[in-house]
C-alpha positions in Angstrom: 52.6 -68.1 -35.1 48.9 -68.5 -33.8 46.3 -67.8 -36.4 43.9 -67.0 -33.8 42.9 -63.3 -32.8 42.7 -62.3 -29.5 40.5 -59.6 -28.0 43.7 -58.4 -25.7 40.9 -55.3 -24.3 38.4 -58.3 -23.4 41.2 -59.6 -21.6 42.9 -57.7 -19.7 42.0 -55.9 -16.7 40.7 -52.8 -17.8 37.5 -51.9 -16.0 34.7 -49.8 -18.0 32.3 -47.4 -16.5 29.6 -45.7 -18.5 27.5 -43.6 -16.9 25.2 -43.8 -19.5 24.2 -47.1 -18.1 23.5 -45.2 -14.8 20.7 -43.2 -16.6 17.4 -42.6 -14.6 14.5 -43.7 -17.0 11.7 -40.7 -16.6 10.8 -37.4 -17.7 12.3 -34.1 -17.6 10.3 -31.2 -17.0 10.6 -27.2 -16.9 8.5 -25.2 -14.7 8.5 -22.2 -15.7 6.1 -19.4 -13.2 6.7 -16.4 -15.4 3.4 -16.3 -16.6 1.7 -16.6 -13.0 3.7 -13.6 -12.3 1.5 -10.3 -13.2 3.0 -9.1 -16.5 5.2 -11.8 -16.4 7.5 -9.3 -13.8 5.6 -9.1 -10.6 5.0 -11.8 -7.8 1.8 -10.6 -6.5 1.5 -13.0 -3.5 -2.2 -13.3 -3.5 -2.7 -13.9 -7.1 0.8 -16.5 -7.1 -1.0 -18.3 -4.6 -4.3 -19.1 -6.4 -2.3 -19.8 -9.7 -1.0 -22.4 -7.4 -4.6 -23.5 -5.7 -5.6 -24.3 -9.2 -2.5 -26.2 -11.5 -2.8 -29.6 -11.5 0.2 -30.9 -10.0 -0.4 -34.6 -10.4 0.8 -34.1 -14.2 4.2 -34.3 -12.8 4.0 -37.7 -11.3 7.8 -39.9 -11.3 8.7 -37.0 -13.2 12.0 -34.6 -12.8 11.3 -31.8 -12.5 13.1 -27.7 -12.7 11.7 -24.9 -11.2 12.8 -21.7 -12.9 11.8 -18.2 -14.2 12.4 -17.2 -17.7 11.5 -13.5 -17.5 13.7 -10.9 -15.4 11.9 -11.3 -12.7 13.3 -10.9 -8.9 11.6 -14.1 -7.5 11.9 -14.7 -3.9 13.3 -17.8 -2.6 10.1 -18.4 -0.5 8.2 -19.1 -4.4 10.1 -22.0 -5.3 10.0 -23.6 -1.4 6.2 -22.6 -2.1 5.8 -24.6 -5.3 8.4 -27.3 -4.4 5.3 -27.9 -1.9 2.8 -29.0 -4.2 5.2 -30.2 -6.6 7.1 -32.6 -4.3 4.5 -35.6 -3.2 4.5 -36.4 -7.2 7.9 -35.4 -8.8 10.7 -38.0 -8.5 13.1 -35.0 -7.7 13.1 -31.1 -8.0 15.7 -28.2 -8.1 15.7 -24.8 -8.9 17.8 -23.8 -12.5 17.4 -25.2 -15.7 17.4 -29.2 -17.5 21.5 -28.9 -16.9 20.9 -27.8 -13.6 18.6 -31.1 -13.1 21.0 -33.5 -14.7 24.1 -32.5 -13.0 21.6 -33.0 -9.5 20.3 -36.3 -10.6 23.8 -37.4 -11.6 25.2 -36.3 -8.1 22.7 -38.5 -6.3 24.0 -41.3 -8.7 27.9 -40.7 -8.0 26.9 -40.2 -4.2 25.5 -43.8 -4.0 28.1 -45.4 -6.8 29.5 -48.0 -4.7 34.2 -47.8 -5.6 34.8 -50.9 -3.7 35.1 -53.0 -7.0 37.2 -50.9 -8.5 39.5 -50.7 -6.0 43.4 -51.5 -7.1 41.8 -51.5 -11.1 42.6 -50.1 -14.4 39.4 -47.8 -15.3 37.9 -46.7 -18.5 35.3 -43.9 -18.6 33.4 -44.2 -21.1 32.7 -40.7 -23.2 31.0 -41.7 -25.7 26.7 -40.7 -24.7 23.7 -40.7 -26.7 22.0 -38.9 -23.0 23.1 -35.9 -21.7 25.3 -36.7 -18.8 26.5 -33.5 -17.2 30.0 -32.9 -17.2 30.2 -32.6 -13.4 29.0 -36.0 -12.9 33.0 -37.0 -14.8 34.6 -34.8 -12.7 32.6 -36.3 -9.4 33.3 -40.0 -10.4 37.1 -39.4 -10.6 37.2 -37.5 -7.5 35.2 -40.3 -6.3 37.7 -43.2 -7.8 40.7 -41.8 -7.6 41.8 -43.0 -4.2 41.7 -46.4 -4.9 42.3 -47.1 -8.5 45.2 -47.7 -10.0 44.7 -45.4 -13.3 41.9 -43.7 -14.6 41.8 -43.5 -18.8 38.6 -41.6 -20.5 37.4 -42.9 -23.9 36.9 -46.2 -25.5 39.0 -49.5 -25.3 40.8 -49.2 -28.9 41.2 -45.0 -27.6 42.1 -43.6 -24.3 43.3 -40.7 -22.8 45.4 -41.5 -19.8 44.3 -38.9 -17.1 45.4 -40.6 -13.8 48.2 -43.0 -12.5 49.1 -44.2 -9.4 
């Protein structure tokens, strides 16, 4: 018997994908428009446009922006579209919704452009623990993209995985 310790995980054909490695740097910001509404409830077009015209949009340079209204006001679609015309020259990405919707949209773009050719016929581990807010939907989209090509998909760490798919 050999006294040499062999790292079988490192020598295996397993390929690990950690979505945290693809997490883009940049500030995530929520713009809540309730303060631009009359009594935080009514959108008066003239006043609303005036708020937009006087707002410093350059503060969102290179940021990821979620547009929302935290009051129960009914906001017409054109209002968020109008805001986007002001913020889009500065922001990296804009969505209507909360930070979860923003992260989901960011990762949808990442998964869409993720090159899966290197994983053809391989056994894959999708790393589960993350210090960054990876949306659950990103994992689902990644599986949808990988499943037609790979031999197997597991979730977790190499020392403790949950099997998800096997051809």
